[in-house]
VOGU-3710 file (C-alpha; in Angstrom, 3 decimals, decimal comma):
1> xxxxxxxxxx> 163,485/97,584/150,062  165,010/94,237/149,152  167,355/94,287/146,166  164,882/92,583/143,831  162,721/95,696/144,163  165,541/97,814/142,712  165,568/95,567/139,655  161,812/95,996/139,289  162,162/99,773/139,702  164,860/99,918/137,008
11> xxxxxxxxxx> 162,697/97,852/134,661  159,851/100,300/135,227  161,880/103,516/134,891  164,644/102,571/132,452  163,145/99,508/130,777  164,459/100,040/127,246  167,983/100,942/128,368  170,812/98,406/128,403  171,441/96,905/131,836  174,094/94,272/131,172
21> xxxxxxxxxx> 176,596/93,599/128,414  178,629/90,411/128,037  181,906/90,600/126,121  183,519/87,264/125,421  186,625/87,528/123,226  186,776/83,767/122,787  183,064/83,281/122,179  182,076/80,744/119,550  178,589/81,731/118,538  177,419/78,157/118,018
31> xxxxxxxxxx> 178,125/77,470/121,696  176,062/80,283/123,176  172,479/79,447/124,101  170,673/82,482/125,443  167,160/83,354/126,423  166,321/83,790/122,713  163,205/81,654/123,106  161,640/84,730/124,654  163,560/87,149/122,361  164,960/88,873/125,412
41> xxxxxxxxxx> 168,605/89,369/124,519  169,918/91,807/121,934  171,575/89,740/119,248  175,242/90,372/118,605  175,933/92,538/115,584  178,041/91,120/112,734  180,740/93,640/113,638  180,883/92,479/117,274  180,058/88,758/117,477  181,623/88,675/120,941
51> xxxxxxxxxx> 179,002/91,025/122,414  175,557/90,318/123,889  173,352/92,688/125,863  170,097/92,803/127,772  167,815/95,662/128,818  166,550/96,362/132,310  163,018/95,342/131,320  164,138/92,026/129,913  166,543/91,415/132,801  163,552/91,633/135,141
61> xxxxxxxxxx> 161,356/89,482/132,897  164,115/86,914/132,616  164,468/86,764/136,413  160,685/86,396/136,722  160,642/83,522/134,241  163,277/81,652/136,198  161,517/82,341/139,512  158,241/81,036/138,094  160,041/77,953/136,755  161,322/77,200/140,261
71> xxxxxxxxxx> 157,872/77,639/141,765  156,309/75,426/139,085  158,691/72,655/140,156  157,507/72,831/143,733  160,461/74,723/145,213  159,482/76,522/148,369  160,738/79,498/150,351  164,176/78,663/151,707  165,052/75,964/149,150  168,720/76,138/148,181
81> xxxxxxxxxx> 169,532/76,579/144,474  173,131/76,297/143,307  174,753/78,277/140,473  177,788/76,803/138,719  178,362/79,077/135,736  181,169/81,091/134,240  180,433/84,823/133,994  177,734/85,203/131,364  174,636/87,241/130,581  172,419/84,571/132,187
91> xxxxxxxxxx> 174,202/84,595/135,569  172,584/87,590/137,270  169,015/86,990/135,992  169,247/83,427/137,346  170,531/84,765/140,693  167,693/87,288/140,911  165,181/84,666/139,843  166,251/82,509/142,775  165,781/85,440/145,140  162,406/86,386/143,648
101> xxxxxxxxxx> 161,164/82,837/144,243  162,045/83,177/147,936  164,755/80,564/147,518  168,374/80,800/148,666  171,053/81,353/146,009  174,206/79,244/146,406  176,970/80,380/143,997  179,830/77,900/143,538  183,454/78,647/142,744  184,076/77,669/139,128
111> xxxxxxxxxx> 187,529/76,428/140,101  186,128/73,700/142,325  187,010/70,112/141,515  184,278/67,456/141,294  184,850/66,477/144,928  184,652/70,100/146,088  181,439/70,666/144,121  179,924/67,566/145,687  181,028/68,599/149,188  179,552/72,093/148,878
121> xxxxxxxxxx> 176,268/70,883/147,395  175,831/68,489/150,314  176,936/71,008/152,934  174,465/73,660/151,745  171,570/71,217/151,190  171,264/72,278/147,541  168,198/70,756/145,869  168,558/72,240/142,372  171,767/73,086/140,515  172,130/75,248/137,414
131> xxxxxxxxxx> 175,388/74,553/135,567  177,064/75,364/132,260  179,048/73,510/129,591  182,407/74,202/131,191  181,450/71,896/134,066  180,050/68,878/132,243  183,134/66,727/132,792  183,179/67,533/136,513  179,439/66,937/136,835  179,712/63,645/134,918
141> xxxxxxxxxx> 181,905/62,374/137,743  179,392/63,105/140,518  175,938/63,261/138,913  174,983/59,914/140,459  176,428/60,754/143,873  174,446/63,845/144,924  171,065/62,498/146,127  170,024/65,778/147,778  170,122/67,518/144,376  166,714/66,614/142,934
151> xxxxxxxxxx> 167,041/68,645/139,718  169,891/69,619/137,385  169,337/72,482/134,923  171,810/73,003/132,083  172,598/76,328/130,357  174,226/75,644/126,996  174,293/73,346/123,984  175,037/69,616/124,025  173,031/68,990/127,186  174,085/65,917/129,176
161> xxxxxxxxxx> 171,391/63,249/129,472  171,026/63,627/133,244  170,145/67,349/133,073  167,219/69,422/131,783  167,450/72,239/129,235  167,071/75,368/131,349  166,631/77,723/128,393  163,815/75,667/126,886  162,041/75,386/130,231  162,011/79,112/130,995
171> xxxxxxxxxx> 160,526/79,801/127,567  157,248/78,257/128,787  157,107/80,299/132,027  155,365/83,569/132,741  157,443/86,760/132,696  155,137/88,300/135,306  156,287/88,791/138,902  156,081/85,657/141,058  153,595/85,714/143,962  156,258/85,782/146,672
181> xxxxxxxxxx> 156,662/88,553/149,250  160,208/89,123/150,534  161,451/90,785/153,730  164,885/91,994/154,775  165,103/89,298/157,443  164,536/86,486/154,922  167,445/84,203/154,123  168,882/85,111/150,716  172,229/83,505/149,847  174,945/81,096/150,917
191> xxxxxxxxxx> 178,546/81,789/149,938  181,532/79,590/150,652  184,654/80,421/152,589  187,314/78,315/154,238  189,809/78,400/157,050  193,343/77,088/156,949  192,054/73,532/156,934  190,722/74,104/153,450  187,260/72,708/154,218  184,659/75,192/152,930
201> xxxxxxxxxx> 182,201/76,728/155,326  178,741/77,731/154,123  178,090/81,395/154,972  174,424/82,323/155,337  173,262/85,877/154,583  169,835/87,487/154,587  168,365/90,176/152,325  169,441/92,857/154,766  173,064/91,893/154,044  172,547/92,252/150,300
211> xxxxxxxxxx> 170,952/95,659/150,756  173,856/96,704/152,981  176,330/95,729/150,267  174,398/97,776/147,715  174,168/100,905/149,828  177,777/100,682/151,020  179,110/100,306/147,484  177,163/103,236/146,072  178,112/105,426/149,028  181,805/104,685/148,542
221> xxxxxxxxxx> 182,010/105,069/144,766  179,135/107,394/143,942  177,678/105,549/140,974  175,275/107,639/138,916  173,072/106,851/135,934  175,896/107,959/133,639  178,439/105,464/134,990  179,383/102,204/133,272  180,988/99,522/135,444  183,445/97,037/133,951
231> xxxxxxxxxx> 183,188/93,788/135,933  185,918/91,216/135,290  186,159/89,014/138,435  183,889/85,956/138,713  180,347/86,572/139,867  180,456/83,719/142,393  182,662/86,030/144,478  180,829/88,352/146,801  183,276/91,037/145,676  182,341/91,205/141,992
241> xxxxxxxxxx> 178,608/90,992/142,554  178,495/93,391/145,473  180,413/96,012/143,503  177,857/95,571/140,717  175,114/96,203/143,260  176,142/99,883/143,097  175,140/99,850/139,415  171,843/98,222/140,370  171,034/101,019/142,806  171,961/103,762/140,341
251> xxxxxxxxxx> 170,256/102,092/137,362  173,480/102,215/135,361  174,971/99,838/132,818  177,536/97,143/133,615  179,828/95,149/131,343  180,872/91,550/132,068  184,258/90,944/130,444  185,286/87,312/130,022  188,983/87,898/129,570  191,700/89,771/131,408
261> xxxxxxxxxx> 194,323/90,714/128,845  195,384/94,375/128,910  194,232/94,800/125,331  190,707/93,571/126,033  190,383/95,574/129,238  191,240/98,775/127,374  189,138/97,798/124,368  186,110/97,181/126,596  186,622/100,509/128,367  186,812/102,201/124,961
271> xxxxxxxxxx> 183,926/100,482/123,183  181,526/100,468/126,123  182,596/103,872/127,493  183,341/102,398/130,926  183,883/104,846/133,784  184,603/102,448/136,697  186,901/99,417/136,574  187,586/97,002/139,414  190,887/95,162/139,037  192,915/92,596/140,896
281> xxxxxxxxxx> 196,582/93,334/141,519  197,908/90,970/138,782  195,684/92,532/136,138  196,794/96,040/137,058  200,421/94,882/136,990  199,945/93,272/133,576  198,321/96,378/132,159  201,110/98,661/133,353  203,771/96,232/132,133  202,129/96,098/128,694
291> xxxxxxxxxx> 202,116/99,891/128,527  205,733/100,148/129,706  206,898/97,597/127,130  205,139/99,373/124,298  202,927/96,382/123,537  199,897/98,492/124,411  199,693/102,071/123,146  197,210/104,220/125,024  196,759/106,493/122,001  194,836/103,639/120,362
301> xxxxxxxxxx> 192,081/103,809/122,994  189,478/106,325/124,179  189,831/106,469/127,949  188,969/110,021/128,984  185,686/108,940/130,590  187,416/106,385/132,890  187,213/108,042/136,298  187,809/105,331/138,951  190,076/102,299/139,317  189,702/100,294/142,483
311> xxxxxxxxxx> 191,304/97,110/143,733  190,298/94,507/146,273  190,717/90,853/147,311  194,359/91,153/148,383  196,924/93,620/149,801  197,882/96,309/147,301  201,559/97,301/146,917  201,885/101,099/147,262  204,466/101,016/144,437  201,751/99,720/142,094
321> xxxxxxxxxx> 199,453/102,653/142,813  202,351/105,092/142,392  202,987/103,601/138,932  199,281/103,688/138,113  198,902/107,347/139,015  201,914/108,173/136,862  200,251/106,586/133,835  196,676/107,614/134,707  197,042/110,811/136,750  193,360/111,701/136,445
331> xxxxxxxxxx> 192,026/108,494/137,956  190,465/108,242/141,358  191,673/105,226/143,312  190,172/103,176/146,121  190,807/99,849/147,793  188,311/97,793/149,738  188,665/95,222/152,485  186,061/92,618/153,261  185,211/88,972/153,711  182,414/86,765/152,462
341> xxxxxxxxxx> 181,324/86,734/156,116  180,864/90,513/155,885  179,069/90,303/152,506  182,218/91,097/150,555  184,062/94,388/150,111  183,448/97,627/151,893  183,395/97,023/155,635  186,746/98,844/155,496  187,720/101,057/152,572  190,446/103,563/151,831
351> xxxxxxxxxx> 188,230/106,185/150,185  188,997/108,042/146,964  189,927/111,138/148,971  192,678/109,352/150,925  195,331/108,625/148,304  197,997/109,847/150,727  197,225/106,800/152,884  197,906/104,141/150,262  199,191/101,116/152,141  196,343/101,232/154,654
361> xxxxxxxxxx> 193,174/99,254/154,028  191,340/102,347/155,187  188,660/103,383/157,615  185,304/101,856/158,611  183,004/101,638/155,608  179,555/103,167/155,315  177,262/101,598/157,973  180,203/99,686/159,520  182,088/99,786/162,826  185,641/98,516/163,253
371> xxxxxxxxxx> 187,736/97,639/166,306  191,188/96,204/166,913  190,834/93,598/169,659  193,630/92,352/171,910  191,240/89,675/173,224  187,526/88,943/172,772  185,683/92,008/174,034  188,912/93,859/174,834  189,936/96,686/172,519  193,660/97,103/171,886
381> xxxxxxxxxx> 195,266/100,482/172,635  195,676/102,750/169,620  198,712/101,740/167,565  199,012/98,239/169,002  198,434/95,086/166,997  195,301/93,029/167,542  192,637/91,116/165,684  190,451/93,105/163,319  186,747/92,896/164,214  183,886/94,439/162,244
391> xxxxxxxxxx> 180,205/95,050/162,945  177,419/96,116/160,634  174,214/95,087/158,840  176,214/92,967/156,382  177,611/90,506/158,929  176,581/86,927/158,173  173,862/85,210/160,153  175,993/82,130/160,761  178,077/79,383/159,274  175,264/77,161/158,037
401> xxxxxxxxxx> 174,962/74,003/160,157  178,157/74,831/162,033  177,365/76,497/165,386  180,837/75,820/166,803  182,604/77,675/163,979  180,010/80,456/164,192  180,666/80,941/167,910  184,393/81,230/167,240  184,019/84,305/165,024  180,730/85,970/166,057
411> xxxxxxxxxx> 180,863/87,522/169,512  178,277/90,075/170,703  177,499/91,059/167,121  181,156/91,511/166,178  182,755/89,444/163,425  186,333/88,508/164,304  188,102/88,376/160,952  191,232/86,412/161,858  193,379/89,242/160,429  195,891/91,036/162,601
421> xxxxxxxxxx> 195,917/94,808/162,218  196,767/98,130/163,830  195,143/101,541/163,723  197,128/104,767/163,365  196,437/108,062/165,103  194,090/109,179/162,287  191,979/106,032/162,500  193,381/104,344/159,379  193,775/100,586/159,622  196,797/98,627/158,422
431> xxxxxxxxxx> 196,892/94,865/158,069  199,969/93,396/159,755  199,608/89,666/159,190  196,923/87,073/158,756  196,045/85,046/161,763  195,228/82,263/159,368  197,707/80,745/156,952  195,661/81,206/153,795  197,788/82,255/150,809  196,103/84,877/148,602
441> xxxxxxxxxx> 197,511/84,602/145,092  196,016/86,789/142,387  192,887/87,301/144,484  192,287/83,559/144,940  192,542/81,821/148,291  194,948/78,881/148,397  194,713/76,631/151,420  198,103/75,180/152,415  196,761/72,115/154,191  195,137/70,876/150,971
451> xxxxxxxxxx> 198,432/71,075/149,095  200,396/69,615/152,012  198,060/66,629/152,240  198,402/66,055/148,500  202,205/66,280/148,497  202,545/63,905/151,416  201,277/61,188/149,101  204,542/61,331/147,168  206,757/58,471/148,250  209,953/60,515/148,625
461> xxxxxxxxxx> 208,486/63,219/150,872  208,942/62,947/154,625  207,382/66,266/155,592  206,076/69,379/153,861  204,872/72,875/154,711  203,274/75,346/152,313  203,648/79,069/152,933  203,071/82,247/150,965  205,970/84,238/149,531  205,628/87,855/148,376
471> xxxxxxxxxx> 205,321/88,204/144,599  205,455/91,316/142,427  202,537/90,315/140,214  200,292/87,984/142,210  200,764/89,456/145,685  201,769/86,040/146,987  202,747/82,691/145,563  202,501/79,291/147,225  205,888/77,811/148,145  206,341/74,232/149,288
481> xxxxxxxxxx> 209,109/73,552/151,806  209,844/69,843/151,346  211,824/67,584/153,616  212,923/64,495/151,654  213,088/61,065/153,251  216,527/60,091/154,479  218,676/58,409/151,844  216,525/59,632/148,954  217,039/62,383/146,426  214,321/64,407/144,760
491> xxxxxxxxxx> 214,180/67,123/142,106  211,877/70,067/141,508  210,863/68,514/138,189  209,608/65,404/139,986  207,479/67,503/142,330  206,034/69,619/139,539  205,182/66,507/137,521  203,449/65,003/140,562  201,495/68,240/141,060  199,934/68,070/137,593
501> xxxxxxxxxx> 196,973/66,376/139,268  196,262/69,584/141,195  194,296/72,482/139,665  196,771/74,890/138,106  196,208/77,663/140,639  196,964/75,298/143,553  200,315/74,073/142,242  203,283/75,421/144,245  205,187/77,999/142,228  208,363/77,556/144,246
511> xxxxxxxxxx> 209,914/74,393/145,686  212,379/74,601/148,596  214,161/71,452/149,784  214,852/71,949/153,491  213,934/70,596/156,943  210,412/71,372/158,143  210,566/72,713/161,729  207,942/71,596/164,230  207,403/72,696/167,815  207,287/70,319/170,804
521> xxxxxxxxxx> 203,573/69,680/170,269  204,177/68,643/166,670  202,806/71,768/164,993  204,677/73,122/161,964  206,367/76,396/162,856  205,231/78,406/159,863  206,253/81,732/161,394  209,818/80,395/161,438  209,573/79,436/157,767  208,118/82,796/156,776
531> xxxxxxxxxx> 210,880/84,594/158,615  213,468/82,367/156,978  212,255/82,570/153,385  210,054/85,646/153,023  212,486/88,470/153,811  214,671/88,092/150,763  211,675/87,512/148,577  209,988/90,639/149,946  213,024/92,755/149,146  213,090/91,249/145,647
541> xxxxx> 209,392/92,007/145,139  209,821/95,593/146,339  212,771/96,168/144,031  210,966/94,686/141,028  207,894/96,763/141,915
//
């Protein structure tokens, strides 16, 4: 079965039951445009204006309407359709509509700048883009510069003149299934990743990959019809969506929370009776800190049904899980390792039964094989450090239009992750260091070269290197080591002011004025910098944790 068939099954078996709920604490009701033209979405009650919901039957109908809209516009099997939306109730029906039409879904990171959006649209050969009101300013800047994109569909009020009203258009389309047959080998989705250069690569997956993600997730976390999954991370990530795929397989409800404060997380768990919550490290830290400070009182919430908390997207401090289990002793815990190239989380997972091994990323996931390689095709002896390689039905087909990059990481069916790891005597895998220099801060990838190139534009900077420093809350923060031009002086305030042009998450959180070491070939010696500046910071993070 392809995953669209699970949606159709759920619509048939559980049609009147709620499939998805959107909770938006900051929602202004006059902003939200839904699929009301077809009366598909439960209207928010006066007591909860921040809540919208949709049933399984209407989820499927909604996806069919969008699929039929695409077909009516002449889109063919394999056409790329981009999604640039914040988490909302329309996101997943649009995604499934793209799949049902035989097209290829291309989710875009909502943090992308105008230039990054343009680059990714061109790289993936996107011909139609669906975008929301949060992106109008960015789209204004490039709308006349993306000739491959033949159509722009807008979801929201105050539609820009260069786009069409998506909600009005789908209201005229049939809610019956589109006449498109899908197979597991068909191309399904393109996700974006990037190496240390910061230039995104387009990762092509087929329907077999999506099915693998679904089956792996449900095997690991045992979703049943009674479970309710609280999904907070953005749906453009493979992680968030692939964890939700477990709810799809079990026919259980999921809640999309647009907000990450401790109060709203606990309120959503209480009001929606959530049983499974996936968090990032900073959110778990914030929740525990709010409880410790007394700002949040657990007695005000109903949490007995909450059975599982799991974390992914970045290394998890063991001290955090120790704190969590002290506050929530009845919770199961799991962590997942994965890449967009391996269809997101689950190719390695700790397992809820292995709490004693917190600190490891775990063992091979369901349907996956794992090896530690000392060289391509050569497995490292047990206990020695090598590159982590994974193999399974969720491995990408290729980097789209980039055979050289594909050949670098795909070898005899094995995906070489670029992460250095070791395996203990029980078969548990521990990450040692990243082969790449990507900084993972709060679950988001930060690419040092992008920041370095930006900072080098400042007239007082002679050289710069960006590295990651351990951080109690975010896992890592980006630190800029800046070498000032001879005879000049520079302050941290000057650098921070200059960095206001960068997106907030890319701005260095620590500035260090010091020489930037380079080796004889001119390459920055980042291992030297990490050794020099990370040790003290690591001790500080461990103490504060």
